C-alpha positions in Angstrom: -2.2 -34.0 -8.0 -4.9 -32.1 -6.2 -3.6 -30.5 -3.0 -5.4 -30.3 0.3 -5.8 -26.9 1.9 -4.3 -25.8 5.2 -7.6 -26.6 7.1 -9.5 -24.4 9.4 -7.5 -21.3 10.1 -9.9 -18.7 11.5 -9.0 -15.0 11.6 -5.5 -13.9 11.0 -3.3 -10.9 10.3 -0.2 -10.3 8.1 2.9 -10.4 10.3 5.1 -7.4 9.8 8.1 -6.2 11.9 6.2 -3.1 12.8 3.3 -5.2 14.2 5.3 -8.0 15.9 4.6 -6.9 19.4 1.0 -5.9 18.7 0.2 -9.3 17.2 1.2 -11.1 20.4 -1.2 -8.8 22.3 -4.1 -8.7 20.0 -7.2 -10.8 20.9 -8.6 -13.2 18.4 -5.6 -13.8 16.2 -5.6 -17.4 15.1 -2.8 -17.4 12.5 -0.4 -15.1 10.6 0.9 -14.8 7.1 4.4 -13.5 6.4 6.0 -12.1 3.3 8.5 -14.9 2.4 11.1 -12.5 0.9 11.4 -10.7 4.2 12.6 -13.9 5.9 15.9 -15.7 5.9 16.0 -19.4 6.8 18.1 -19.9 10.0 17.5 -16.3 11.1 13.8 -16.0 11.7 12.6 -13.1 13.9 12.3 -14.2 17.6 8.7 -12.9 17.8 7.7 -15.0 14.7 9.4 -18.1 16.1 7.5 -17.6 19.4 4.2 -17.6 17.5 5.3 -20.7 15.6 6.4 -22.5 18.8 3.2 -21.9 20.6 1.4 -23.7 17.7 0.1 -20.7 15.7 0.1 -21.4 12.0 2.6 -19.2 10.2 2.1 -19.2 6.4 4.7 -17.8 3.9 3.4 -15.7 1.1 5.8 -14.8 -1.8 5.7 -11.7 -4.0 8.6 -12.2 -6.4 8.3 -15.6 -8.1 6.8 -14.0 -11.3 5.0 -17.3 -12.1 3.2 -15.7 -15.1 6.4 -14.4 -16.6 7.5 -15.5 -20.1 11.2 -15.9 -18.9 12.4 -19.1 -17.3 11.3 -19.4 -13.7 14.0 -18.3 -11.2 14.2 -21.5 -9.2 16.5 -19.9 -6.6 13.5 -17.8 -5.5 11.3 -20.8 -5.3 14.0 -22.7 -3.3 14.1 -19.8 -0.8 10.3 -20.1 -0.4 10.7 -23.8 0.2 13.4 -23.3 2.8 11.3 -20.7 4.7 8.2 -22.9 4.5 10.1 -25.9 6.0 11.6 -23.8 8.8 8.1 -22.4 9.7 6.6 -25.8 9.6 3.9 -24.2 7.3 1.1 -26.4 5.9 1.2 -24.4 2.6 2.9 -21.6 0.7 1.6 -19.1 -1.9 2.3 -16.4 -4.4 0.2 -14.5 -7.0 -1.3 -14.8 -10.5 1.0 -12.2 -12.0 4.4 -11.4 -13.4 6.9 -9.0 -11.9 9.9 -9.2 -14.3 10.5 -9.0 -18.0 13.5 -8.2 -20.2 15.8 -7.9 -17.2 13.6 -5.3 -15.6 11.6 -5.6 -12.3 8.3 -3.8 -12.2 8.2 -3.3 -8.5 4.6 -4.2 -8.7 2.3 -7.2 -9.3 1.4 -7.0 -13.0 -1.7 -8.7 -14.4 -1.4 -11.5 -17.0 -3.1 -11.5 -20.4 -5.9 -14.0 -20.0 -5.0 -16.0 -23.1 -4.4 -19.7 -23.6 -0.7 -19.1 -24.2 -0.3 -17.1 -21.0 -2.2 -19.8 -19.1 0.1 -22.5 -20.5 3.1 -20.6 -19.2 1.6 -20.1 -15.8 0.6 -23.7 -15.5 4.1 -24.9 -16.3 5.7 -22.6 -13.8 3.2 -23.5 -11.1 3.8 -27.2 -11.6 7.6 -26.6 -11.3 7.2 -24.5 -8.2 5.0 -27.2 -6.6 7.7 -29.8 -7.1 10.2 -27.5 -5.3 8.1 -26.2 -2.5 6.8 -29.6 -1.5 3.6 -28.5 0.3 0.2 -27.4 -1.0 0.6 -24.2 -3.1 -1.9 -21.4 -3.6 -2.2 -18.4 -6.0 -3.8 -15.1 -5.2 -5.9 -12.9 -7.5 -4.4 -9.4 -7.8 -5.6 -5.8 -8.1 -5.0 -4.2 -11.5 -5.3 -0.8 -13.1 -5.4 -2.3 -16.7 -6.5 -5.3 -18.6 -4.7 -6.7 -21.6 -6.7 -6.8 -24.8 -8.0 -10.0 -26.6 -8.8 -11.9 -23.4 -9.9 -15.5 -24.0 -11.1 -16.1 -20.4 -12.9 -14.2 -17.7 -10.8 -14.0 -14.5 -12.8 -16.7 -12.8 -12.5 -19.0 -15.9 -8.8 -18.4 -15.9 -8.5 -19.4 -12.3 -10.7 -22.5 -12.7 -8.5 -23.7 -15.6 -5.4 -23.0 -13.5 -6.7 -25.1 -10.6 -8.0 -27.9 -12.8 -4.6 -28.3 -14.5 -2.3 -27.9 -11.5 -4.3 -28.9 -8.5 -3.3 -25.6 -6.8 -5.3 -23.7 -4.3 -6.6 -20.2 -4.4 -6.3 -17.2 -2.1 -9.2 -14.9 -2.9 -8.4 -11.3 -2.1 -11.7 -9.6 -1.6 -10.2 -6.1 -1.5 -8.7 -6.8 -4.9 -12.0 -7.8 -6.3 -13.5 -4.5 -5.1 -10.5 -2.5 -6.5 -11.0 -4.1 -9.9 -14.7 -3.5 -9.8 -14.1 0.2 -9.1 -11.2 0.7 -11.6 -12.0 -1.8 -14.4 -15.7 -2.2 -14.1 -15.6 -5.9 -13.4 -18.4 -7.7 -11.7 -17.3 -9.1 -8.3 -20.5 -11.0 -7.6 -20.2 -12.8 -10.9 -16.7 -13.7 -10.0 -17.9 -15.1 -6.6 -20.6 -17.1 -8.5 -18.1 -18.7 -10.8 -15.0 -19.4 -8.7 -14.2 -23.0 -7.7 -14.8 -22.7 -4.0 -13.6 -26.2 -3.3 -10.1 -24.9 -4.1 -10.2 -22.0 -1.6 -7.3 -21.9 0.9 -8.3 -18.6 2.6 -9.2 -15.0 1.8 -7.4 -11.6 2.1 -8.9 -8.3 3.3 -7.3 -4.9 3.2 -8.0 -1.2 3.2 -7.7 1.4 0.5 -8.7 4.9 -0.6 -9.9 6.7 -3.6 -7.7 9.4 -5.2 -8.6 11.4 -8.3 -11.3 8.8 -9.3 -9.0 5.8 -8.9 -9.3 3.4 -6.0 -5.9 2.4 -4.5 -5.5 -0.8 -2.6 -3.1 0.7 -0.2 -3.0 -1.7 2.7 -2.5 1.5 4.7 -6.1 2.4 5.4 -9.0 0.7 7.2 -11.1 -1.8 5.4 -13.9 0.1 3.7 -17.6 -1.0 4.4 -18.0 -2.0 0.7 -15.2 -4.6 1.0 -16.8 -6.0 4.2 -20.1 -6.2 2.3 -18.3 -8.2 -0.4 -16.8 -10.5 2.2 -20.4 -11.2 3.4 -21.4 -12.0 -0.2 -18.5 -14.5 -0.3 -19.7 -16.0 3.0 -23.2 -16.5 1.5 -21.5 -18.8 -1.1 -19.0 -20.6 1.1 -17.4 -20.7 4.6 -13.8 -19.5 4.1 -11.3 -21.6 6.0 -9.5 -18.4 6.9 -9.7 -14.6 6.6 -6.5 -12.5 6.8 -6.2 -8.8 7.5 -3.3 -7.1 5.6 -1.7 -3.9 6.8 1.6 -2.7 5.3 1.9 1.0 6.3 0.5 3.7 8.6 -0.1 1.2 11.3 -3.0 2.0 13.7 -3.3 1.3 17.4 -3.9 -2.1 18.8 -7.5 -1.2 19.5 -8.2 -0.2 15.9 -6.6 -3.5 14.6 -8.6 -5.5 17.1 -11.8 -3.8 16.0 -11.0 -4.6 12.3 -10.3 -8.2 13.2 -13.6 -8.4 15.1 -15.5 -7.0 12.1 -14.0 -9.7 9.9 -15.0 -12.4 12.3 -18.6 -10.9 12.4 -18.8 -10.8 8.6 -18.1 -14.5 8.2 -19.9 -15.8 11.3 -22.9 -18.1 10.5 
């Protein structure tokens, strides 16, 4: 079954406890995304409930499902995502194209998948199971990586197209991750943008980063660099994204700085 997207979202920001009061004050915030694992159904933060109750879309975004992992899917984690999604009244839920656990160990980081037919089959089966539990349209996000597994049978865009064709899932395209992979792995982000199935786009992510010792780190703790904004403009030349989300997870700036970043995102995707 092919899922419909969440519709027109506009410009959003990642909801964090450290930003809860700022978000209510910021101009031009149309929606928010929240890390699902930071919420507990029945005990949502009051400031988040206030946004939901005034009609602002609040979309849960998971980080721990490990949908690409070779071990059986932890359905309790998916059920938690489903509970949070229902309580938020969210039109969709999401996670990442990655794995985070193996052999009883947790990586503490989003790990890239081997782009092989076998890995794709595992991912597809897990996504289909997650879709039946979550019960709303489900999206997967491309990740930033510092390594690629050998013997790839697909490019990243081919892998994502196969995934969407076989599951009907949606995509979250993280533009900052495309830039990070181009810097660190030598990938071609414009080729990715040329080949991705834009009809499956739910929304896009934007975030800041910094280079240290020749490696670009997608920190979510720095301003969005001009090159990532340029890449968002390249995306806009190919499609009109339903939503653009600013992620910030550390070293939170002033409201004025956040408002300026949000305004820059809106300018980058304006007609």
